[in-house]
One Martini backbone bead per residue (centre of mass of N, CA, C, O) as a GRO file, in nm:
protein
  203
    1UNK     BB    1   0.057   0.063  -0.020
    2UNK     BB    2   0.292   0.254   0.001
    3UNK     BB    3   0.384   0.232  -0.291
    4UNK     BB    4   0.116   0.304  -0.436
    5UNK     BB    5   0.072   0.570  -0.290
    6UNK     BB    6   0.332   0.711  -0.389
    7UNK     BB    7   0.278   0.671  -0.694
    8UNK     BB    8   0.014   0.830  -0.703
    9UNK     BB    9   0.132   1.099  -0.605
   10UNK     BB   10   0.342   1.125  -0.832
   11UNK     BB   11   0.141   1.123  -1.067
   12UNK     BB   12  -0.017   1.380  -0.984
   13UNK     BB   13   0.229   1.571  -0.986
   14UNK     BB   14   0.320   1.518  -1.288
   15UNK     BB   15   0.009   1.609  -1.397
   16UNK     BB   16   0.023   1.889  -1.319
   17UNK     BB   17  -0.080   2.190  -1.383
   18UNK     BB   18   0.043   2.472  -1.470
   19UNK     BB   19   0.057   2.777  -1.358
   20UNK     BB   20  -0.113   3.060  -1.449
   21UNK     BB   21  -0.057   3.367  -1.529
   22UNK     BB   22  -0.162   3.683  -1.388
   23UNK     BB   23  -0.291   3.982  -1.358
   24UNK     BB   24  -0.281   4.200  -1.131
   25UNK     BB   25  -0.470   4.356  -0.927
   26UNK     BB   26  -0.540   4.659  -0.779
   27UNK     BB   27  -0.501   4.537  -0.486
   28UNK     BB   28  -0.206   4.426  -0.553
   29UNK     BB   29  -0.161   4.659  -0.795
   30UNK     BB   30  -0.147   4.966  -0.804
   31UNK     BB   31  -0.157   5.243  -0.952
   32UNK     BB   32   0.131   5.306  -1.167
   33UNK     BB   33   0.448   5.241  -1.265
   34UNK     BB   34   0.443   4.936  -1.203
   35UNK     BB   35   0.181   4.866  -1.354
   36UNK     BB   36   0.267   4.968  -1.632
   37UNK     BB   37   0.498   4.767  -1.666
   38UNK     BB   38   0.343   4.498  -1.624
   39UNK     BB   39   0.134   4.541  -1.850
   40UNK     BB   40   0.342   4.537  -2.081
   41UNK     BB   41   0.463   4.256  -2.022
   42UNK     BB   42   0.183   4.110  -2.046
   43UNK     BB   43   0.136   4.162  -2.340
   44UNK     BB   44   0.369   3.966  -2.431
   45UNK     BB   45   0.273   3.717  -2.275
   46UNK     BB   46  -0.004   3.686  -2.421
   47UNK     BB   47   0.112   3.686  -2.712
   48UNK     BB   48   0.268   3.402  -2.638
   49UNK     BB   49   0.037   3.225  -2.471
   50UNK     BB   50   0.113   3.179  -2.180
   51UNK     BB   51   0.373   3.064  -2.082
   52UNK     BB   52   0.581   2.903  -1.911
   53UNK     BB   53   0.841   2.969  -1.709
   54UNK     BB   54   1.025   2.748  -1.821
   55UNK     BB   55   1.012   2.838  -2.118
   56UNK     BB   56   1.120   3.123  -2.082
   57UNK     BB   57   1.389   3.043  -1.949
   58UNK     BB   58   1.485   2.869  -2.188
   59UNK     BB   59   1.487   3.102  -2.398
   60UNK     BB   60   1.713   3.273  -2.256
   61UNK     BB   61   1.933   3.037  -2.324
   62UNK     BB   62   1.873   2.981  -2.657
   63UNK     BB   63   1.898   3.244  -2.766
   64UNK     BB   64   2.006   3.505  -2.904
   65UNK     BB   65   2.184   3.651  -2.688
   66UNK     BB   66   2.207   3.519  -2.421
   67UNK     BB   67   2.013   3.563  -2.095
   68UNK     BB   68   1.980   3.424  -1.814
   69UNK     BB   69   1.660   3.351  -1.653
   70UNK     BB   70   1.478   3.291  -1.396
   71UNK     BB   71   1.171   3.193  -1.292
   72UNK     BB   72   1.151   3.378  -1.043
   73UNK     BB   73   1.212   3.643  -1.187
   74UNK     BB   74   0.976   3.629  -1.385
   75UNK     BB   75   0.752   3.615  -1.174
   76UNK     BB   76   0.819   3.887  -1.030
   77UNK     BB   77   0.773   4.062  -1.278
   78UNK     BB   78   0.471   3.973  -1.339
   79UNK     BB   79   0.385   4.062  -1.030
   80UNK     BB   80   0.546   4.324  -0.921
   81UNK     BB   81   0.770   4.257  -0.684
   82UNK     BB   82   0.997   4.347  -0.894
   83UNK     BB   83   1.301   4.460  -1.023
   84UNK     BB   84   1.533   4.497  -1.295
   85UNK     BB   85   1.751   4.493  -1.505
   86UNK     BB   86   1.747   4.552  -1.837
   87UNK     BB   87   1.883   4.288  -1.931
   88UNK     BB   88   1.662   4.102  -1.812
   89UNK     BB   89   1.412   4.228  -1.936
   90UNK     BB   90   1.508   4.196  -2.229
   91UNK     BB   91   1.524   3.888  -2.223
   92UNK     BB   92   1.224   3.840  -2.170
   93UNK     BB   93   1.118   3.986  -2.418
   94UNK     BB   94   1.271   3.817  -2.634
   95UNK     BB   95   1.148   3.546  -2.549
   96UNK     BB   96   0.851   3.618  -2.601
   97UNK     BB   97   0.891   3.700  -2.902
   98UNK     BB   98   0.996   3.423  -2.993
   99UNK     BB   99   0.742   3.262  -2.919
  100UNK     BB  100   0.553   3.472  -3.095
  101UNK     BB  101   0.697   3.569  -3.353
  102UNK     BB  102   0.840   3.850  -3.274
  103UNK     BB  103   0.946   4.188  -3.282
  104UNK     BB  104   1.092   4.397  -3.047
  105UNK     BB  105   1.147   4.636  -3.286
  106UNK     BB  106   0.874   4.708  -3.321
  107UNK     BB  107   0.603   4.877  -3.334
  108UNK     BB  108   0.383   4.933  -3.090
  109UNK     BB  109   0.222   5.118  -3.295
  110UNK     BB  110   0.066   5.067  -3.556
  111UNK     BB  111  -0.012   5.136  -3.856
  112UNK     BB  112  -0.296   5.275  -4.030
  113UNK     BB  113  -0.236   5.313  -4.366
  114UNK     BB  114  -0.162   5.592  -4.394
  115UNK     BB  115   0.037   5.796  -4.581
  116UNK     BB  116   0.015   6.025  -4.332
  117UNK     BB  117   0.160   5.881  -4.112
  118UNK     BB  118   0.235   6.006  -3.753
  119UNK     BB  119   0.310   5.805  -3.559
  120UNK     BB  120   0.449   5.630  -3.315
  121UNK     BB  121   0.792   5.498  -3.336
  122UNK     BB  122   0.789   5.327  -3.098
  123UNK     BB  123   0.914   5.058  -2.957
  124UNK     BB  124   0.885   4.793  -2.754
  125UNK     BB  125   1.159   4.826  -2.618
  126UNK     BB  126   1.146   5.129  -2.555
  127UNK     BB  127   0.885   5.129  -2.388
  128UNK     BB  128   0.973   4.930  -2.163
  129UNK     BB  129   1.223   5.087  -2.071
  130UNK     BB  130   1.074   5.345  -1.986
  131UNK     BB  131   0.894   5.210  -1.771
  132UNK     BB  132   1.125   5.113  -1.594
  133UNK     BB  133   1.253   5.394  -1.537
  134UNK     BB  134   1.000   5.517  -1.414
  135UNK     BB  135   0.992   5.321  -1.174
  136UNK     BB  136   1.271   5.380  -1.057
  137UNK     BB  137   1.204   5.709  -1.051
  138UNK     BB  138   0.901   5.763  -0.989
  139UNK     BB  139   0.729   5.829  -1.244
  140UNK     BB  140   0.446   5.965  -1.319
  141UNK     BB  141   0.192   5.927  -1.505
  142UNK     BB  142   0.027   6.068  -1.747
  143UNK     BB  143  -0.247   6.271  -1.769
  144UNK     BB  144  -0.515   6.369  -1.904
  145UNK     BB  145  -0.641   6.646  -2.000
  146UNK     BB  146  -0.850   6.870  -1.889
  147UNK     BB  147  -1.116   7.029  -1.955
  148UNK     BB  148  -1.219   7.327  -2.006
  149UNK     BB  149  -1.376   7.573  -1.860
  150UNK     BB  150  -1.696   7.699  -1.881
  151UNK     BB  151  -1.816   7.992  -1.901
  152UNK     BB  152  -2.048   8.182  -1.805
  153UNK     BB  153  -2.291   8.366  -1.900
  154UNK     BB  154  -2.334   8.686  -1.970
  155UNK     BB  155  -2.474   8.941  -1.787
  156UNK     BB  156  -2.670   9.246  -1.832
  157UNK     BB  157  -2.779   9.255  -1.505
  158UNK     BB  158  -2.546   9.315  -1.346
  159UNK     BB  159  -2.295   9.449  -1.206
  160UNK     BB  160  -2.275   9.749  -1.391
  161UNK     BB  161  -2.531   9.706  -1.541
  162UNK     BB  162  -2.812   9.688  -1.741
  163UNK     BB  163  -3.126   9.666  -1.641
  164UNK     BB  164  -3.402   9.547  -1.724
  165UNK     BB  165  -3.720   9.619  -1.755
  166UNK     BB  166  -3.973   9.525  -1.584
  167UNK     BB  167  -4.285   9.402  -1.636
  168UNK     BB  168  -4.434   9.125  -1.462
  169UNK     BB  169  -4.278   9.057  -1.228
  170UNK     BB  170  -4.139   9.028  -0.939
  171UNK     BB  171  -4.201   9.345  -0.787
  172UNK     BB  172  -4.396   9.446  -1.001
  173UNK     BB  173  -4.609   9.653  -1.179
  174UNK     BB  174  -4.873   9.594  -1.337
  175UNK     BB  175  -5.002   9.655  -1.629
  176UNK     BB  176  -5.261   9.879  -1.730
  177UNK     BB  177  -5.513   9.987  -1.879
  178UNK     BB  178  -5.635  10.269  -1.993
  179UNK     BB  179  -5.862  10.495  -1.844
  180UNK     BB  180  -6.127  10.691  -1.825
  181UNK     BB  181  -6.165  10.997  -1.653
  182UNK     BB  182  -6.446  11.163  -1.553
  183UNK     BB  183  -6.273  11.381  -1.348
  184UNK     BB  184  -6.042  11.518  -1.514
  185UNK     BB  185  -6.255  11.667  -1.693
  186UNK     BB  186  -6.439  11.932  -1.831
  187UNK     BB  187  -6.695  11.965  -1.996
  188UNK     BB  188  -6.826  12.155  -2.213
  189UNK     BB  189  -7.050  12.401  -2.214
  190UNK     BB  190  -7.338  12.490  -2.391
  191UNK     BB  191  -7.377  12.701  -2.164
  192UNK     BB  192  -7.355  12.968  -1.997
  193UNK     BB  193  -7.251  13.077  -1.705
  194UNK     BB  194  -7.476  13.182  -1.409
  195UNK     BB  195  -7.418  13.063  -1.108
  196UNK     BB  196  -7.561  12.818  -1.066
  197UNK     BB  197  -7.637  12.512  -1.088
  198UNK     BB  198  -7.417  12.221  -1.068
  199UNK     BB  199  -7.326  11.879  -1.162
  200UNK     BB  200  -7.057  11.927  -1.044
  201UNK     BB  201  -6.824  11.882  -0.836
  202UNK     BB  202  -6.664  12.079  -0.567
  203UNK     BB  203  -6.354  11.925  -0.641
   0.00000   0.00000   0.00000
C-alpha cells in the first residue's frame, strides 16, 4: 500500500497542470509606474500565449545573445513584486517575442495604413525600457489633460450693467390698460355759466 500510495501521489504531481500567470488586480498592484510596467510586460506575455515560466526561462538560455533569467525572477517581474536591471528585462522580452514569433524592435503602435501616417515610432523595446526607468525613478504616468472650464454666460443685468426694465415679474407693478377718468376734465358747457346750480362736484 505504501508503494502504490506513493506512486499514485507521484503520478498526480507529475500530471499537475502548471499554474498560469495572471495580471495582478488593482488591490494587489495599485495604479502607478509599477503597474504600467507590469501591464506592458504582460502584453507580450499574453501575445506569446501565456507560456510556462520554465519555457520562458529556457528561451532566455537558447535564444540568440542569450542572457539566462531564472523562473523565479520572471515570476516576480510578471507579478510586479520587484524590478530588475534592463538586461534581464530585455532578455525576458526577447524570449517572449521569440515564442510569439514577433520582433521586439517593431513599432509598439502599428501604422494605420494612411500614407500620411505620423504615429508614434516608438518600438516595443523602447517603450518597455522607458516604463522600467519610470518605475525606478518613480515618475508618475501622465494623465490626460482635463477639459477647459466653460465660463458662464455673461449677464447684462449684473453689477455694473444695465438691468432691463421688468415688465410683470415679481416685485413689479403689472401694467394695466388706461381708462378714461370721468373726473379728470370738465366737459365744455353748451350754455354760458350763470352762477346757478352745476351738476359737477365741488372739488
